[in-house]
mmCIF file of the N, C-alpha and C atoms, coordinates in Angstrom:
data_MODEL
# 
_entry.id   MODEL 
# 
loop_
_atom_site.group_PDB 
_atom_site.id 
_atom_site.type_symbol 
_atom_site.label_atom_id 
_atom_site.label_alt_id 
_atom_site.label_comp_id 
_atom_site.label_asym_id 
_atom_site.label_entity_id 
_atom_site.label_seq_id 
_atom_site.pdbx_PDB_ins_code 
_atom_site.Cartn_x 
_atom_site.Cartn_y 
_atom_site.Cartn_z 
_atom_site.occupancy 
_atom_site.B_iso_or_equiv 
_atom_site.pdbx_formal_charge 
_atom_site.auth_seq_id 
_atom_site.auth_comp_id 
_atom_site.auth_asym_id 
_atom_site.auth_atom_id 
_atom_site.pdbx_PDB_model_num 
ATOM 1   N N  . PHE A 1 1  ? 108.742 92.267  73.060 1.00 0.00 ? 1  PHE A N  1 
ATOM 2   C CA . PHE A 1 1  ? 107.313 92.369  72.792 1.00 0.00 ? 1  PHE A CA 1 
ATOM 3   C C  . PHE A 1 1  ? 106.509 92.343  74.086 1.00 0.00 ? 1  PHE A C  1 
ATOM 4   N N  . ASN A 1 2  ? 106.998 91.637  75.081 1.00 0.00 ? 2  ASN A N  1 
ATOM 5   C CA . ASN A 1 2  ? 106.278 91.585  76.357 1.00 0.00 ? 2  ASN A CA 1 
ATOM 6   C C  . ASN A 1 2  ? 106.207 92.953  77.022 1.00 0.00 ? 2  ASN A C  1 
ATOM 7   N N  . LYS A 1 3  ? 107.250 93.752  76.882 1.00 0.00 ? 3  LYS A N  1 
ATOM 8   C CA . LYS A 1 3  ? 107.214 95.101  77.455 1.00 0.00 ? 3  LYS A CA 1 
ATOM 9   C C  . LYS A 1 3  ? 106.178 95.959  76.742 1.00 0.00 ? 3  LYS A C  1 
ATOM 10  N N  . ALA A 1 4  ? 106.015 95.747  75.450 1.00 0.00 ? 4  ALA A N  1 
ATOM 11  C CA . ALA A 1 4  ? 105.021 96.514  74.690 1.00 0.00 ? 4  ALA A CA 1 
ATOM 12  C C  . ALA A 1 4  ? 103.608 96.156  75.121 1.00 0.00 ? 4  ALA A C  1 
ATOM 13  N N  . LYS A 1 5  ? 103.405 94.942  75.588 1.00 0.00 ? 5  LYS A N  1 
ATOM 14  C CA . LYS A 1 5  ? 102.069 94.514  76.010 1.00 0.00 ? 5  LYS A CA 1 
ATOM 15  C C  . LYS A 1 5  ? 101.603 95.241  77.265 1.00 0.00 ? 5  LYS A C  1 
ATOM 16  N N  . GLN A 1 6  ? 102.508 95.893  77.983 1.00 0.00 ? 6  GLN A N  1 
ATOM 17  C CA . GLN A 1 6  ? 102.126 96.661  79.165 1.00 0.00 ? 6  GLN A CA 1 
ATOM 18  C C  . GLN A 1 6  ? 101.296 97.879  78.778 1.00 0.00 ? 6  GLN A C  1 
ATOM 19  N N  . PHE A 1 7  ? 101.402 98.293  77.545 1.00 0.00 ? 7  PHE A N  1 
ATOM 20  C CA . PHE A 1 7  ? 100.632 99.429  77.056 1.00 0.00 ? 7  PHE A CA 1 
ATOM 21  C C  . PHE A 1 7  ? 99.289  98.913  76.558 1.00 0.00 ? 7  PHE A C  1 
ATOM 22  N N  . ARG A 1 8  ? 98.224  99.369  77.172 1.00 0.00 ? 8  ARG A N  1 
ATOM 23  C CA . ARG A 1 8  ? 96.878  98.845  76.911 1.00 0.00 ? 8  ARG A CA 1 
ATOM 24  C C  . ARG A 1 8  ? 96.488  98.935  75.436 1.00 0.00 ? 8  ARG A C  1 
ATOM 25  N N  . ARG A 1 9  ? 96.842  100.022 74.798 1.00 0.00 ? 9  ARG A N  1 
ATOM 26  C CA . ARG A 1 9  ? 96.475  100.222 73.395 1.00 0.00 ? 9  ARG A CA 1 
ATOM 27  C C  . ARG A 1 9  ? 97.061  99.130  72.507 1.00 0.00 ? 9  ARG A C  1 
ATOM 28  N N  . ILE A 1 10 ? 98.284  98.695  72.801 1.00 0.00 ? 10 ILE A N  1 
ATOM 29  C CA . ILE A 1 10 ? 98.939  97.660  72.006 1.00 0.00 ? 10 ILE A CA 1 
ATOM 30  C C  . ILE A 1 10 ? 98.374  96.287  72.353 1.00 0.00 ? 10 ILE A C  1 
ATOM 31  N N  . ALA A 1 11 ? 98.197  96.029  73.628 1.00 0.00 ? 11 ALA A N  1 
ATOM 32  C CA . ALA A 1 11 ? 97.737  94.709  74.071 1.00 0.00 ? 11 ALA A CA 1 
ATOM 33  C C  . ALA A 1 11 ? 96.339  94.389  73.559 1.00 0.00 ? 11 ALA A C  1 
ATOM 34  N N  . THR A 1 12 ? 95.473  95.401  73.482 1.00 0.00 ? 12 THR A N  1 
ATOM 35  C CA . THR A 1 12 ? 94.093  95.153  73.061 1.00 0.00 ? 12 THR A CA 1 
ATOM 36  C C  . THR A 1 12 ? 93.884  95.402  71.575 1.00 0.00 ? 12 THR A C  1 
ATOM 37  N N  . ARG A 1 13 ? 94.938  95.827  70.899 1.00 0.00 ? 13 ARG A N  1 
ATOM 38  C CA . ARG A 1 13 ? 94.862  96.185  69.475 1.00 0.00 ? 13 ARG A CA 1 
ATOM 39  C C  . ARG A 1 13 ? 93.712  97.152  69.243 1.00 0.00 ? 13 ARG A C  1 
ATOM 40  N N  . TYR A 1 14 ? 93.784  98.249  69.971 1.00 0.00 ? 14 TYR A N  1 
ATOM 41  C CA . TYR A 1 14 ? 92.759  99.294  69.919 1.00 0.00 ? 14 TYR A CA 1 
ATOM 42  C C  . TYR A 1 14 ? 92.610  99.844  68.504 1.00 0.00 ? 14 TYR A C  1 
ATOM 43  N N  . ASP A 1 15 ? 93.719  100.047 67.819 1.00 0.00 ? 15 ASP A N  1 
ATOM 44  C CA . ASP A 1 15 ? 93.686  100.564 66.447 1.00 0.00 ? 15 ASP A CA 1 
ATOM 45  C C  . ASP A 1 15 ? 93.385  99.427  65.492 1.00 0.00 ? 15 ASP A C  1 
ATOM 46  N N  . LYS A 1 16 ? 92.395  99.605  64.661 1.00 0.00 ? 16 LYS A N  1 
ATOM 47  C CA . LYS A 1 16 ? 91.997  98.543  63.738 1.00 0.00 ? 16 LYS A CA 1 
ATOM 48  C C  . LYS A 1 16 ? 92.805  98.564  62.442 1.00 0.00 ? 16 LYS A C  1 
ATOM 49  N N  . LEU A 1 17 ? 93.250  99.738  62.032 1.00 0.00 ? 17 LEU A N  1 
ATOM 50  C CA . LEU A 1 17 ? 94.046  99.820  60.812 1.00 0.00 ? 17 LEU A CA 1 
ATOM 51  C C  . LEU A 1 17 ? 95.493  99.443  61.108 1.00 0.00 ? 17 LEU A C  1 
ATOM 52  N N  . ALA A 1 18 ? 96.082  98.686  60.222 1.00 0.00 ? 18 ALA A N  1 
ATOM 53  C CA . ALA A 1 18 ? 97.455  98.222  60.418 1.00 0.00 ? 18 ALA A CA 1 
ATOM 54  C C  . ALA A 1 18 ? 98.436  99.388  60.524 1.00 0.00 ? 18 ALA A C  1 
ATOM 55  N N  . GLU A 1 19 ? 98.219  100.451 59.730 1.00 0.00 ? 19 GLU A N  1 
ATOM 56  C CA . GLU A 1 19 ? 99.110  101.620 59.771 1.00 0.00 ? 19 GLU A CA 1 
ATOM 57  C C  . GLU A 1 19 ? 99.128  102.249 61.161 1.00 0.00 ? 19 GLU A C  1 
ATOM 58  N N  . ASN A 1 20 ? 97.951  102.438 61.721 1.00 0.00 ? 20 ASN A N  1 
ATOM 59  C CA . ASN A 1 20 ? 97.856  103.070 63.040 1.00 0.00 ? 20 ASN A CA 1 
ATOM 60  C C  . ASN A 1 20 ? 98.440  102.182 64.124 1.00 0.00 ? 20 ASN A C  1 
ATOM 61  N N  . TYR A 1 21 ? 98.210  100.892 64.027 1.00 0.00 ? 21 TYR A N  1 
ATOM 62  C CA . TYR A 1 21 ? 98.750  99.946  65.004 1.00 0.00 ? 21 TYR A CA 1 
ATOM 63  C C  . TYR A 1 21 ? 100.275 99.953  64.951 1.00 0.00 ? 21 TYR A C  1 
ATOM 64  N N  . LEU A 1 22 ? 100.832 99.942  63.747 1.00 0.00 ? 22 LEU A N  1 
ATOM 65  C CA . LEU A 1 22 ? 102.285 99.951  63.589 1.00 0.00 ? 22 LEU A CA 1 
ATOM 66  C C  . LEU A 1 22 ? 102.885 101.251 64.123 1.00 0.00 ? 22 LEU A C  1 
ATOM 67  N N  . ALA A 1 23 ? 102.215 102.366 63.877 1.00 0.00 ? 23 ALA A N  1 
ATOM 68  C CA . ALA A 1 23 ? 102.700 103.655 64.383 1.00 0.00 ? 23 ALA A CA 1 
ATOM 69  C C  . ALA A 1 23 ? 102.705 103.665 65.909 1.00 0.00 ? 23 ALA A C  1 
ATOM 70  N N  . ALA A 1 24 ? 101.647 103.152 66.518 1.00 0.00 ? 24 ALA A N  1 
ATOM 71  C CA . ALA A 1 24 ? 101.585 103.096 67.981 1.00 0.00 ? 24 ALA A CA 1 
ATOM 72  C C  . ALA A 1 24 ? 102.665 102.170 68.522 1.00 0.00 ? 24 ALA A C  1 
ATOM 73  N N  . LEU A 1 25 ? 102.900 101.061 67.847 1.00 0.00 ? 25 LEU A N  1 
ATOM 74  C CA . LEU A 1 25 ? 103.935 100.120 68.268 1.00 0.00 ? 25 LEU A CA 1 
ATOM 75  C C  . LEU A 1 25 ? 105.319 100.762 68.195 1.00 0.00 ? 25 LEU A C  1 
ATOM 76  N N  . LYS A 1 26 ? 105.557 101.559 67.174 1.00 0.00 ? 26 LYS A N  1 
ATOM 77  C CA . LYS A 1 26 ? 106.837 102.266 67.052 1.00 0.00 ? 26 LYS A CA 1 
ATOM 78  C C  . LYS A 1 26 ? 107.021 103.271 68.191 1.00 0.00 ? 26 LYS A C  1 
ATOM 79  N N  . LEU A 1 27 ? 105.941 103.988 68.537 1.00 0.00 ? 27 LEU A N  1 
ATOM 80  C CA . LEU A 1 27 ? 106.031 104.939 69.647 1.00 0.00 ? 27 LEU A CA 1 
ATOM 81  C C  . LEU A 1 27 ? 106.339 104.234 70.964 1.00 0.00 ? 27 LEU A C  1 
ATOM 82  N N  . VAL A 1 28 ? 105.726 103.088 71.176 1.00 0.00 ? 28 VAL A N  1 
ATOM 83  C CA . VAL A 1 28 ? 105.991 102.308 72.387 1.00 0.00 ? 28 VAL A CA 1 
ATOM 84  C C  . VAL A 1 28 ? 107.443 101.845 72.399 1.00 0.00 ? 28 VAL A C  1 
ATOM 85  N N  . ALA A 1 29 ? 107.942 101.391 71.257 1.00 0.00 ? 29 ALA A N  1 
ATOM 86  C CA . ALA A 1 29 ? 109.331 100.931 71.175 1.00 0.00 ? 29 ALA A CA 1 
ATOM 87  C C  . ALA A 1 29 ? 110.299 102.067 71.505 1.00 0.00 ? 29 ALA A C  1 
ATOM 88  N N  . ILE A 1 30 ? 110.000 103.264 71.028 1.00 0.00 ? 30 ILE A N  1 
ATOM 89  C CA . ILE A 1 30 ? 110.853 104.421 71.321 1.00 0.00 ? 30 ILE A CA 1 
ATOM 90  C C  . ILE A 1 30 ? 110.829 104.737 72.811 1.00 0.00 ? 30 ILE A C  1 
ATOM 91  N N  . ARG A 1 31 ? 109.642 104.688 73.425 1.00 0.00 ? 31 ARG A N  1 
ATOM 92  C CA . ARG A 1 31 ? 109.548 104.955 74.871 1.00 0.00 ? 31 ARG A CA 1 
ATOM 93  C C  . ARG A 1 31 ? 110.337 103.930 75.673 1.00 0.00 ? 31 ARG A C  1 
ATOM 94  N N  . ILE A 1 32 ? 110.246 102.661 75.296 1.00 0.00 ? 32 ILE A N  1 
ATOM 95  C CA . ILE A 1 32 ? 110.994 101.608 75.995 1.00 0.00 ? 32 ILE A CA 1 
ATOM 96  C C  . ILE A 1 32 ? 112.491 101.833 75.818 1.00 0.00 ? 32 ILE A C  1 
ATOM 97  N N  . TRP A 1 33 ? 112.912 102.183 74.601 1.00 0.00 ? 33 TRP A N  1 
ATOM 98  C CA . TRP A 1 33 ? 114.321 102.420 74.315 1.00 0.00 ? 33 TRP A CA 1 
ATOM 99  C C  . TRP A 1 33 ? 114.845 103.607 75.127 1.00 0.00 ? 33 TRP A C  1 
ATOM 100 N N  . LEU A 1 34 ? 114.047 104.683 75.199 1.00 0.00 ? 34 LEU A N  1 
ATOM 101 C CA . LEU A 1 34 ? 114.470 105.858 75.964 1.00 0.00 ? 34 LEU A CA 1 
ATOM 102 C C  . LEU A 1 34 ? 114.592 105.543 77.450 1.00 0.00 ? 34 LEU A C  1 
ATOM 103 N N  . ARG A 1 35 ? 113.684 104.765 77.978 1.00 0.00 ? 35 ARG A N  1 
ATOM 104 C CA . ARG A 1 35 ? 113.767 104.373 79.394 1.00 0.00 ? 35 ARG A CA 1 
ATOM 105 C C  . ARG A 1 35 ? 115.037 103.568 79.654 1.00 0.00 ? 35 ARG A C  1 
ATOM 106 N N  . GLY A 1 36 ? 115.400 102.709 78.730 1.00 0.00 ? 36 GLY A N  1 
ATOM 107 C CA . GLY A 1 36 ? 116.613 101.905 78.878 1.00 0.00 ? 36 GLY A CA 1 
ATOM 108 C C  . GLY A 1 36 ? 117.864 102.755 78.846 1.00 0.00 ? 36 GLY A C  1 
ATOM 109 N N  . ASN A 1 37 ? 117.896 103.734 77.958 1.00 0.00 ? 37 ASN A N  1 
ATOM 110 C CA . ASN A 1 37 ? 119.054 104.625 77.860 1.00 0.00 ? 37 ASN A CA 1 
ATOM 111 C C  . ASN A 1 37 ? 119.135 105.579 79.038 1.00 0.00 ? 37 ASN A C  1 
ATOM 112 N N  . GLU A 1 38 ? 117.996 105.952 79.572 1.00 0.00 ? 38 GLU A N  1 
ATOM 113 C CA . GLU A 1 38 ? 117.967 106.879 80.697 1.00 0.00 ? 38 GLU A CA 1 
ATOM 114 C C  . GLU A 1 38 ? 118.624 106.271 81.935 1.00 0.00 ? 38 GLU A C  1 
ATOM 115 N N  . SER A 1 39 ? 118.397 104.993 82.158 1.00 0.00 ? 39 SER A N  1 
ATOM 116 C CA . SER A 1 39 ? 118.925 104.349 83.356 1.00 0.00 ? 39 SER A CA 1 
ATOM 117 C C  . SER A 1 39 ? 120.428 104.075 83.256 1.00 0.00 ? 39 SER A C  1 
ATOM 118 N N  . THR A 1 40 ? 120.986 104.015 82.039 1.00 0.00 ? 40 THR A N  1 
ATOM 119 C CA . THR A 1 40 ? 122.411 103.745 81.889 1.00 0.00 ? 40 THR A CA 1 
ATOM 120 C C  . THR A 1 40 ? 123.244 105.020 81.906 1.00 0.00 ? 40 THR A C  1 
ATOM 121 N N  . SER A 1 41 ? 122.624 106.178 81.721 1.00 0.00 ? 41 SER A N  1 
ATOM 122 C CA . SER A 1 41 ? 123.371 107.443 81.666 1.00 0.00 ? 41 SER A CA 1 
ATOM 123 C C  . SER A 1 41 ? 123.660 107.971 83.046 1.00 0.00 ? 41 SER A C  1 
# 
């Protein structure tokens, strides 16, 4: 969760609707996961 806080939109809860916030959080999780896989390949 701390890595997700680096993204301003997540840290400030820019999206007021729970659906939009969850979608943004999922996108951040995918970006973090891809960065992790990129460095191991």
